[in-house]
N, C-alpha and C positions, 0 to 999 in steps of 0.2 A: 984487876979481878972483876970489878963492877962492870967495866966496859965489855969484858968477855961474856959475863952473864947476860947483859943486855943484848949482845949480838946473838947468843945462843937462843934466847927467848924469842927474838924477832924472827929468826929462822924457823923455830918450832911453830910459831903462830902461822906463818905463811904456809908451811908444810901441812899443818892441820887443816887450814882453810881449803887448800886445793885437794887434799886427800879426800875430802867429802865429795869432790867432783870427779873421782876416779871413774865412776860409771858415766855413761853417755848422758849429757844434759842437752836438751833442745831449747834453743832460744829463737824467738820469732819477733820480727819488728820491721820498721821501715828501712829501706836500703837504697843506695844509688851507686852507680859506677860511671866512669868517664876516663878519657885519655887527656893528657895535658901536652900542649905544644906551645912554646913561646910564652909560658905562664898562663895560658888560657885554657879553660875547660872546653872540650869538644865532644859532641855526641853523648851528652849526659842522659842517662836513663834512670828514671825514678820508679821504684817499686813500692807499693803500699804495704806489701808483706813479703818477707823473705826469711829463710831459715838457715841458721848455722848450728853446728853441733860441736860441743866441747867434751872431750874425754881425756882425763889425765892432763897431759900438757899439749894435747893435739887439738887443732881446729879443723873441722870439715867445712869447706867453703862450697856454697851451691854453684851450679852451673850458671853461665851468663851468655846471653845472646847479644853480641856486640856487632853492629853494622852487618848483620847477616851471617856472621861467623859465630859458631858455638864454642865457648870455652867450657870444657867439661868440669864437673865437680872435682875438687882435689883436696888433699889433706896436707896441712902444715904440721909437721911433727916436731916435738921437742922444744916448744916455746919456753922462754924463761920469764919469770915473773917475780914480784916481791909484794909484800903486804901482810895483812893480818886477817882475823876471822871475818870481818865485815867489809873488807876492801882489798882488792888485788890490782896491781898495775903491771902491764906488759910494757916495759920500756922499749924504745925504738930499736928494732933488731932486724937483720936480714934473714932470709930463708930461701931454701931451694927444695924442689920436689919434682917428681916426674909423673906423667900420666900416659896411658897407652890408648891410642885412638886408631881403630881399624888396623891393629897390629903394629902400629908405629909408635915408638916412644917419643914423647915430647917433654921438653924441660920447661918448668916454671921457675923463674928466678925472681925472688922478691927483694926489692931494695929497702922495704920498710914494713914493719908491723908494729902498731901501737894499739893499746886498748886498756880498758878498765872493767873490773867486775865490782859491783856494789850490792850490798844486801841491807835493806832497811824496811821496816813495816811490811814484811812479807813480800817485798818487791825485790826480785833478783834481776839485776840488769847488767848486760854486757854491751859495751860500746867498743867497736873494733874498726880499725882502718888499716888496709894493706895496699901496697903499691907493687906491681909486678909486671913482668913481660911473659907472654905465652908463646913458646916456639920462636918464630922469626918476627914477632911483632916489632915494628920499627919504633913504637912509642909505648911508654909504660901506661898501664891501666890502674886506676885507683878505685877500690871498692870500700864503701862505708856502710855500716849497719848500726842501728840503735835498737837493741833487742831485749826481750823479756822472757824469763824462764817459763816453759810449758811443762806442767806437772801432770802425770798420768795417775788415774785412780781406777783400779779394777775390782769389780765386785759383781754380785748377782743383781738382777733387775726384776722388780715386780711391775707388771703392766695390767691395767684395767681398760677394757674397751667398754665404755659406758653403755648401760642398758643391754649388754650382751653377756659378758663374762669377765672374771678376773683370772689372770694367768700368773701363778706364783713364780718366784725367782728360780728358774731352772736353767738359766743361761748367764754366763758371766760376760760382761762388756767392759769397755774401757772408755772413760771420759777423759779428755784432755782439757785442762784448765790453765789459762794464761792470766796472770795477775800483773797489772801495769798501772802507770800513773798517766793521766791525761787531764789537762786543764785544772790541775791541782787536786784531782779526785782519784781515788783508787778504784779501778774498774776490773771486771773479769770478762774474758772471752771463753765460751764453753763450746767445745766440739762435741755435739750429740752423736753417739755411735749408732751404727746400724745394728739391727737384730731381727730375729724371726720368731713370730708367734705360731706355734705348730698346732694343727688340728683344731682350728677355730671353726665356727659355723660357716665361714667363707673360705675355708681351706687354710693353707699356710700363708700368713701375712708377712711380707718382707718390708720392713720399715728402713728407709735410707738415712744416711748421715747428713747433717748440716751443722753450721756454726752460728751460734747466737753471740753477737758482740755487744760490748758496752754495758754489761750488768753493773748497776750501782747499788750501794748499800741502802736498804729500805728498813728503817727502824721499826715501822709497824709490822712488817712481815718477818723481821728478825733475820734477814739474810740479804745476799746480793740478788737483785731482782730485775727482770725486764719483761715488759709486754712487747713481744716482737711481731704483733699482728700487722704492723705497717712497715716492716723492714724489707719487704719484697723477697722473702726467703722461699725457696722451693725445695722439694725433696722427692726422691724416687720412691714409689710405692707400688707394690705388686701383690697379687693374690693368685693362688693356684685354683681359686674358685671362680665366681662369676664376675668379680670386680676387675676392670681393665687395668693393665699395667701402664705406668707412665710417670712423668714428672708433674707433680701437683704443687699448687701454691699453698703456702702456710700464711693465710691472710685473714683479715676480719670478715671477709665475705660480703655479699651484697647488702645484708642488713646490719653489718657491723657488730654482730653479737658473738661471733666465734671467740672462744678463749684460746689465746696463743701466748702462754707465758711460762717463765721458768724462774725458779728460785734456788739459790745455792747457799747452804748454811755451812759455817766453819766452826771449829772448836777453838779453844784458847791458844792452841799452837798453830792456828791458821791452816789447818788441814781440813779438807772437805769431809763433812759428816753426812750430808744428804743432798740430793738433787731431785727436785720435783718439777716435772715438765708436763704441761697440759697443752694439747693441740688438736686441731681438726685438719683432715687432709682434704684439700679442695672443697667440693660441695657435698662430700659424703656426710651422712646424717649422724654418725657416731663420733664421739670424742674419745681420744686416747690419753690416759694419764699414766705416766711412768714414774716410779720412785726408785731411787738409788741411794744407798747400797742395797736396797731391797728389804729393809727391816720394818717398813711401814705396815701396820695392820690396817688393811683397806676397809675399815668399817665406816659406814655413812652415819654421821651424827649431825642432825639438823641444828640442834642448839643445846648446849649444856651450860648451866649456870651453877656457880659455886655458892654454897650456903655455909652456915656455921654449925651444921649438925654432923651427919655422917658422910657427906659428900667429899670425895677426894679433891685435892687442889689441882687446878689446871695450870700448867706451865707452858710458856712459849719456848722457842728453841734457844733463847738467851737465859733460861732458867728463872724467868720472872713469873710470878703468880698473876694470872689474869682472871677477870670476873666471868667472862663468857668467850666462847669460841666464835671466830668470824670465818665466813666462807672463804675457801681458797688457801687456808693457812694450816700449818702443821702444829700439833700440840702434844704434850706429854701428860698422861694421866696414869697414875699407878705404875710408873716406869715404862709404859708403852706409848708408842707414837700413834697419833690419830690424825687423819686428814679430814677437816670439816668441809663437807660438800655443800 
């Protein structure tokens, strides 16, 4: 009876763990693929970033360009696994699926699929390895990926164009945040969404998307932070007014004074509670400050000091009382968020 109960419990844990993943989950990470002949790897291709999608018991594998031939994206259905809430294992198993290319159906036969899913310290990681043949391929191809979960957050966005105007949250956008471990540190990659500011003094401003990588926790700022002025990032920017459209650098500029930084704060459940992004576009004179989820009261406070009389306490985003605000940081006073300029 005890053995039966243990078996039922283990099955229930595994089912519960994977039931949480019934919706599509995107995982991004380093990948490679190659063919094997005589025990030797041939034509190995390494990719710094590739994407797989897991939904239910299915994996969606990205397309690959091997030796001039494109292997289209395909889905491996009905994979089997075992494990508990914080870890799942796909034991070695074959698979078979089909894809249609130019009206012709081709078979993908997989001789092996192995993998693991782990979850610890807000890091969701999938390691997957598959070996398969595509159509009439004479040799099997092996694809490997070590990937981390990308979580999406959708909310309204407040934007301030410094010295011009503040544009309240009237448009919802989606930030994609990837949490991973590198060199023993937890880091974030943040995909900044595109959006449009309508009816500005310069017409409609279209701000393009870009990704800031390698944010690390900064205790002083109370969140994951990166100054990306020297990362070589660019973005598309256009205006229906007098400003030319094009791709512009997000850099420190000639005098090195431009502010290009981003800070992401999390709650005790490791969910994003705010994203503050400050940047200048090329050599344009104005700075743009965006706040997400859009709950920030964009009041400029040069300096506020707490005393022991009637002044309200000032808290950082970790809930700690501070004596004074510092420029570039978010604070909470009387239950409201303020950005110190």
